[in-house]
C-alpha positions in Angstrom: -8.0 -35.6 9.9 -8.2 -39.4 9.7 -6.2 -42.3 11.0 -6.2 -45.2 8.5 -8.5 -48.0 9.6 -8.2 -51.7 9.3 -11.2 -53.7 8.1 -12.5 -56.8 9.9 -13.6 -59.8 8.0 -17.2 -59.3 6.8 -20.0 -60.0 9.3 -20.3 -63.8 9.9 -16.7 -64.6 9.2 -15.1 -63.1 12.3 -12.1 -64.8 13.8 -13.7 -67.1 16.4 -17.0 -68.1 18.0 -17.9 -65.7 20.8 -16.0 -62.7 19.4 -17.4 -59.2 19.6 -16.7 -55.8 18.2 -16.9 -53.1 20.9 -17.3 -49.4 19.9 -16.0 -46.5 21.9 -15.6 -42.8 21.4 -13.3 -40.3 23.1 -14.8 -36.8 23.1 -12.1 -34.2 23.5 -11.8 -30.4 23.1 -10.1 -30.6 19.7 -11.0 -34.0 18.3 -13.6 -36.8 18.6 -12.2 -40.2 18.1 -13.8 -43.6 17.6 -12.3 -47.1 17.8 -13.5 -50.6 17.3 -12.0 -53.2 19.6 -12.3 -56.8 18.4 -12.5 -59.2 21.4 -12.4 -63.0 21.4 -12.4 -65.5 24.2 -8.9 -66.0 25.9 -6.2 -66.6 25.1 -6.8 -64.4 22.1 -5.9 -60.7 22.8 -8.2 -57.8 22.0 -7.2 -56.0 18.8 -8.1 -52.5 17.6 -9.5 -52.9 14.1 -10.7 -49.4 13.3 -9.7 -46.0 14.5 -10.8 -42.6 13.1 -11.1 -39.1 14.3 -12.8 -35.8 13.3 -12.4 -32.3 14.6 -14.6 -31.3 17.5 -17.2 -28.6 16.5 -16.3 -25.7 18.7 -19.1 -24.4 20.9 -21.8 -26.4 19.1 -23.4 -29.2 21.1 -25.8 -30.4 18.5 -22.9 -30.5 15.9 -20.9 -32.5 18.4 -23.7 -35.1 18.6 -23.9 -35.3 14.9 -20.1 -35.9 14.5 -20.5 -38.8 16.9 -23.3 -40.2 14.8 -21.2 -39.8 11.7 -18.3 -41.6 13.2 -20.4 -44.6 14.3 -22.0 -44.8 10.9 -18.7 -44.8 9.1 -17.3 -47.4 11.4 -20.1 -49.8 11.1 -20.1 -49.4 7.3 -16.3 -49.9 7.0 -16.4 -53.1 9.2 -19.7 -54.4 7.7 -21.1 -55.0 11.2 -24.6 -54.4 12.5 -25.5 -51.2 14.2 -24.3 -51.4 17.9 -26.6 -52.1 20.8 -24.3 -50.3 23.2 -21.7 -47.6 22.6 -19.1 -46.4 25.2 -18.2 -42.7 25.4 -15.4 -41.1 27.4 -15.3 -37.3 27.9 -13.7 -34.7 30.2 -15.9 -34.3 33.2 -18.6 -36.7 34.4 -22.3 -37.2 34.7 -23.8 -35.8 37.8 -25.1 -38.7 39.9 -28.6 -37.1 40.3 -29.3 -35.0 37.2 -27.3 -37.3 34.8 -26.0 -34.1 33.2 -22.3 -33.4 32.3 -20.4 -31.4 34.9 -16.8 -30.4 35.4 -15.9 -30.5 31.7 -13.2 -28.2 30.3 -15.2 -28.6 27.0 -17.6 -26.0 28.3 -20.3 -26.7 25.7 -20.9 -30.1 27.3 -21.6 -28.9 30.8 -25.3 -29.1 31.8 -26.2 -31.4 28.9 -27.9 -34.8 29.3 -25.3 -36.3 26.9 -26.0 -40.0 27.6 -29.7 -39.5 27.0 -29.3 -37.2 24.0 -26.8 -39.6 22.4 -29.0 -42.6 23.1 -31.8 -40.9 21.2 -29.5 -39.9 18.4 -27.9 -43.3 18.0 -30.9 -45.4 18.9 -28.9 -47.5 21.3 -27.7 -47.7 24.9 -24.8 -45.2 25.7 -22.4 -45.7 28.6 -20.7 -42.4 29.5 -17.6 -42.1 31.7 -14.9 -39.7 32.6 -12.0 -40.0 30.2 -9.5 -40.8 32.9 -11.7 -43.6 34.1 -11.7 -45.0 30.5 -7.9 -44.8 30.5 -7.6 -46.7 33.7 -10.1 -49.3 32.5 -8.2 -49.9 29.3 -4.9 -50.4 31.2 -6.5 -52.7 33.7 -8.3 -54.8 31.1 -5.3 -55.6 28.9 -2.7 -53.0 29.4 0.1 -52.3 31.9 -2.2 -53.2 34.9 -3.6 -56.4 33.5 -3.9 -59.1 36.1 -3.7 -56.7 39.0 -6.7 -56.3 41.3 -6.5 -52.5 42.0 -5.2 -50.1 39.3 -4.9 -46.4 39.7 -4.6 -44.7 36.3 -3.1 -41.2 36.0 -3.2 -38.9 33.0 -0.5 -36.2 33.1 -0.9 -34.3 29.9 -2.3 -30.9 29.1 -4.4 -31.4 32.3 -4.3 -34.0 35.0 -6.8 -36.8 35.8 -7.1 -40.1 37.6 -9.3 -43.2 37.6 -9.7 -46.2 39.9 -10.4 -49.7 38.6 -11.0 -52.6 40.9 -11.3 -56.2 39.6 -11.7 -54.7 36.1 -14.6 -52.5 37.3 -14.5 -48.7 37.3 -15.0 -47.2 40.8 -16.7 -43.9 40.1 -18.2 -43.5 43.6 -21.5 -42.4 44.9 -21.0 -38.8 43.6 -19.0 -39.8 40.5 -15.9 -38.3 42.1 -13.8 -41.4 42.3 -10.3 -40.8 41.1 -10.5 -37.0 40.8 -7.0 -36.8 42.1 -6.0 -33.8 39.9 -8.1 -31.5 42.0 -6.8 -32.5 45.4 -4.2 -30.2 46.9 -0.4 -30.8 46.6 0.7 -32.4 49.9 3.2 -30.6 52.1 3.2 -27.5 50.0 5.6 -24.8 50.9 4.8 -21.1 51.0 5.9 -20.5 47.4 3.7 -23.4 46.2 0.7 -22.2 48.2 1.1 -18.7 46.6 0.7 -20.0 43.0 -2.4 -18.8 41.1 -5.5 -20.9 41.7 -6.5 -23.7 39.4 -9.2 -23.2 36.7 -11.6 -25.0 39.1 -11.2 -22.1 41.6 -9.3 -24.1 44.3 -5.8 -23.4 45.4 -2.7 -25.7 45.0 -4.5 -28.4 42.9 -2.2 -31.2 41.7 -3.1 -30.2 38.1 -1.3 -26.9 38.6 1.9 -28.8 39.3 2.0 -32.1 37.5 0.2 -31.6 34.2 2.4 -30.8 31.3 1.1 -27.2 31.4 2.0 -27.0 35.1 5.5 -28.2 34.4 5.9 -25.5 31.7 4.5 -22.8 34.0 6.8 -23.8 36.9 9.9 -23.8 34.7 9.0 -20.3 33.4 8.3 -19.0 36.9 11.7 -20.2 38.3 14.0 -19.8 35.2 12.2 -17.2 33.1 12.5 -19.5 30.1 9.3 -20.0 28.1 9.7 -23.6 26.8 7.3 -26.4 26.0 7.5 -29.6 28.1 9.5 -31.6 25.5 12.0 -28.8 25.2 12.5 -28.6 29.0 13.1 -32.4 29.1 15.5 -32.3 26.2 17.4 -29.4 27.9 17.6 -31.5 31.1 19.0 -34.4 29.1 21.7 -32.0 27.6 22.7 -31.0 31.1 21.1 -27.6 31.5 20.8 -27.1 35.3 17.6 -25.0 35.2 15.8 -27.7 33.3 17.2 -30.5 35.5 16.0 -28.6 38.6 12.5 -28.2 37.0 12.3 -31.9 36.3 13.5 -32.7 39.8 10.8 -30.4 41.3 8.2 -32.1 39.0 9.1 -35.6 40.1 9.1 -34.6 43.8 5.6 -33.0 43.5 4.2 -36.0 41.6 5.6 -38.4 44.2 4.0 -36.3 47.0 0.6 -36.4 45.2 0.7 -40.1 44.5 1.7 -40.8 48.1 -1.8 -39.7 49.1 -3.3 -42.2 46.7 -1.1 -45.0 48.1 -2.0 -44.1 51.7 -5.8 -44.1 51.0 -6.3 -46.7 48.2 -3.0 -48.7 48.3 -3.4 -49.8 44.6 -1.5 -52.8 43.2 0.0 -50.5 40.6 -0.1 -46.9 39.3 -0.2 -46.5 35.5 0.9 -43.2 34.0 -0.5 -41.9 30.7 -0.4 -38.6 28.9 2.6 -36.6 27.5 4.6 -36.5 30.7 4.4 -40.3 31.1 6.6 -40.6 28.0 9.6 -39.1 29.9 11.5 -42.2 30.8 13.7 -40.3 33.3 10.9 -39.8 35.8 10.2 -43.4 36.6 13.2 -44.5 38.8 13.4 -41.4 41.0 9.6 -41.2 41.2 9.5 -44.8 42.5 12.1 -44.0 45.1 10.5 -40.8 46.3 7.0 -42.3 46.4 8.4 -45.0 48.8 9.8 -42.2 51.0 6.6 -40.2 51.1 4.2 -43.1 51.8 3.1 -43.5 55.4 5.1 -46.7 55.7 8.5 -45.8 54.2 9.7 -48.5 51.9 6.3 -49.5 50.7 6.4 -50.6 47.1 3.8 -49.6 44.6 4.9 -50.2 41.0 4.7 -47.2 38.7 4.2 -48.3 35.1 4.0 -46.6 31.8 0.7 -47.1 29.9 0.9 -50.0 27.4 -1.5 -48.4 24.9 -0.3 -44.9 24.8 -2.7 -42.3 23.5 -5.0 -45.1 22.4 -5.9 -46.0 26.0 -8.7 -43.5 26.5 -10.7 -44.5 23.4 -10.0 -48.2 24.0 -11.4 -47.9 27.6 -14.5 -46.3 26.1 -14.9 -49.3 23.9 -14.6 -51.6 26.9 -17.6 -49.7 28.3 -19.7 -50.9 25.5 -19.8 -54.5 26.7 -23.5 -55.2 27.0 -23.2 -56.0 30.7 -21.4 -52.8 31.4 -24.1 -51.5 33.8 -23.4 -54.4 36.1 -19.7 -53.8 36.4 -19.3 -50.0 36.4 -20.4 -49.0 39.8 -22.9 -46.2 40.4 -24.3 -46.3 36.9 
């Protein structure tokens, strides 16, 4: 499956002196996507000039690397640009700080692999690898909903749940590459019914992902109402006045506010940016803002909760921002 691409002017006729084309890839469980981001000195805004995706080979690591090579080749040929010196890659999971091997990925074939090193050899260039939620947060901090704010906490609430911290346009991944792993912290002030839920896939109990991912939202609605509906169907039912769906949405908002209050109490970001499928539900923002203020240590504290400006493009755009040649100096712990 392919998303139509837009061609840049041929090499040597780019829009302005000092412009660059940044290449990033988002490696997911079902698709691998590449984008090219054309950046110029301010006040010009970055523009995505190429975007394409291919299916992820299932259970085949070498084939996954080859798809990435194919996408980079197609992109450089389509845009008539030189082979990149640096490529950014976002993926579920992260590189272990010591072994530099992938860990914690729900794309199991990646776990234990030295992906940055292997890709660097395959592509003959430097490869910057980061967690996909960190890439999302970086994209929104650079030129998205969080632009101009010093501390941005990015949250993905889709099939799963992830988080990323960006300070002064720099990813804060932490000494153990655990920065922003909010989805696998426990739901605050959980009642007995919430504590009795099945454990998360990670093996821990009461993880935020079990409650505030789209999957968790669906499971909660089924458990309480007996109705097996997808998240968009539950939302639509709530809009139509169905009480069971409205109660499910209210529980969802309350739990999301509880979880985000911990982020506010510890990090106190300038804003929180939401991405993923659940972030598209406009009805969550006003009550979420109010509940977050009530759950924070100082009631009435105000942390803006914003919808991602770049939608489902943010992850791959953030990976492209990683490909700046000075990336190693501004992504901590790399």
